[in-house]
Phi, psi and omega in degrees: 000120181282147182279180189293342181279351181293131172205127179221129184305316182297320178295318183291312185279332181254293187299321180299320179295326176292315180299329182270011171087020181257019184303322183269000180283143177290123177267321185227127172259137174221170178297328186272315180192171178253156182232129178276168177300320180297320180294317179296319179298312181297318179296320179293320179298313180296322179293318177300317177295324177292323175301316180298323179295332176284352180094010179283140188230180177305130177090345179291137179274140176233111180285133175249103175255083194224149173283175179282092183216160183304327180297338174300312178299316183298312181291319180299307182286328176298320178294312184294328180299330179261007179084005174284171188241105176287142181229088177295138179229159182304133180268009185237033183256189182252164178306321180293325176297316182291325175299315179298313184294320179295320180283320181296318181283341186058037180294137178270340180222148176237124172254126188223137174292141184305321182296340185262356182305321178302336181294332182256355182292341181267009178296124185266324186275184180277139171263105196286336188238342186293130179248323187227141172239126182247116181263131181251125177224144180050046174067014173209158182293155174278165173298141010266349184297326179302323180292322177297318180294316181302320183272354185281157178289142176277003181251127180206114174282140179297140176304144179291112177224168176239176180300333184271351178291153177294129180259311184196167174242157167225133178273137176295164184288347178076028182290342180237025181146192180301147178304144181245134179279108178275118185270115182254142179274171182302328186283336188309311182298323180294320179297313180297318180293325180286312185290310185260310183302310180272314187291325181256309184274340182063041182297134178232178180291348178273352183278147171240117183265142172223121182242121173287336174287133190284160182293339189284349176238172193303311182302314183291318183290330174293311182300314190266337183243298189296314185292306181295321185284333175294329182264356185076024180269202184228165180222149172258125176250137179220125184281344185293153173298135186284076172276161177306319181297313182292323180294315178297326178297316178295317180300320182287322184283315190260347175053055179292162179258341178230132180235134182240128179216191176235159185308318181302315181294318179301319178296316180295322180295321177296317179295321179299313180292325179297319178294317179299315181298320181293317180296323180279345180067035181234155172275138181297141176266113183295349181262341185237109179193171185293342183262015184294341177272345188277124179268341181201142173245151182230143176228144175201179180102321179201154181301133180278119179299143181302322184297320179294316179300314181298311182294324178296314180296320179294320185282319187244348178073016182239135177285151168252123176272106178275143179204177178233135175220188179199162175302319183291325180266356174082319178206200187285132180237350168230134186204150163292153187242155175305126182081357179219067181256121178245105182306141178084002179237165173271358179092222183228164182304136176289134178307133184106348177240150174246144185228142168213155180242125188234162175270188183296338179267359179090007179272140179296137182269157177295157177303133180099342179269143178281137177205188182275133182272123175245143182229152179222133178181160187280000174270001182293148177296153179287320184187174169265134179297121175057033178224074187295311183297318180292324176299314183292325182280334183263319184258087187273082184067237179280347187260140176255124175279108187285340184082000180263147175262132184218165167212161179255125182281182186297339183256010174088010178267143182272129183240131181283136175244013179100178173292154181305321182273002177266344183297144179249144173246109185246117181060031179082005182241135179291137177235131177273124177299328181298321180296316180293319179297318181296326177292312183297324184289348175287342178291136186298343181268348189262129174268311181213161174208158175219137185241134176230171174273142181217136181285138175272192184295342177261009181065028174261142184282131176225159180290137172235133184248132169260129189235131171257124184269155174289158175304136179098349178251142181240139179289140180202164177296325179296317179292323178300315179294324178297320180292321177300314181294322178302314180290320182299326181282350188240356180211171179303145187303323184289347183268340188290148182288127179280338179230142175236124176238126181270131179225163184281328178202157180265143174290132183221155174282174179298335180270006177089006180281133178295129180265080183296334180297329178290323177292323178297316179297317180297321180294318179296320179295319179295320179295318180295322181290332182277350182269000000 
């Protein structure tokens, strides 16, 4: 009998649901078949025992380079049951990125979906610590690991751990340098599931979650794993790339009650339905659509433009709760709330988290002033792996420096002003790129935009906008001038973009965040080449 200090994520999310009588309940829906809680538990137990047979022990890292499939859950919980540390990583990187992550984490094992094996075949350097590679195909491991699992015992007690023990890592997107391993304790998922999953979304065992955001990063693993399993609910997993067509297909087939996406996808889904309606020559029926089972939608990764929120609500009759989270805080800590949605804002602090906005000296700024956003909560990462200086500068005691610039409006809602290094100073006044982008996206021809600072002929910084147009619109000098005038009529003169450049897509991180630094670098290179 374990004492009261015992806490293990696998025991809480898997074994507890069995103890509470949910063994025969469907935990995971997929295109191929469904999996009950009992099946996932047995598979995880056998996998944990097979890991031990490989010589993996408490604290050993196991990299998960996996698609959204049931074996992700099996490998994740199998590792945690023996006290090993699963490390999900981005499935859209390069061989050199994977070489860095495998060596930086010092992982002894790599679990990889068969479809992703080509991604690591181009690794040129030495993998200094990796001992075993486990390939997963058709929802189960290939030989020889499959044989170890087959012969392993289906009984496995979770390793004795506490809430403060290391549970898993997540690597940051690397938008400001090499990816950093954020070390999360066992308690982090429970805190996120309690504060946001239960406290904001009210997730219950009757809910079916579907997340277009993938399992390998914080937003996705919360949506698809922590929230439904904490409540004894269910999740839909789909390995396909989340295109509007594939997402609508899943929504129609599985009828989820909660849907999680990112602003780009919501915009693409609206355009997809608009094209379908136009081709069919019909007006959309607000009562009949693929989202009729969905009681709530959630957005994160980048500020949700007001225009997308408005059009989504008109088309589908469902609110999108926009919020902000991070790899370090694990999930959303400021959010719009059911019945309290304020377009263009991130909402208000999620219960269980504390927020403050400070200046460069660390002093809280007055309401309405832009400053650095700091957050505090028990889902925060313990530290960055092998990054002492970055840990000390970002994790300021109990407070996490998010790196985002924010301000609180007159009604107490938090408004994003971009990343700290994305802010522009025009004529001595701070300008938020997010504000300019939100204005441009209101134009009927604009799908997305990103704004950076660019020097004019006097070497003074002014806003420059990169614009992605909707299907059917073509970039031209006439349209560029129209967009400038459109912005000029809607915001202070110093904020409007002096240059408009049309591009096919914006550079983004895996979490959907616009990587404005890449646009700045491209702009600087183009300027240097023209001189």
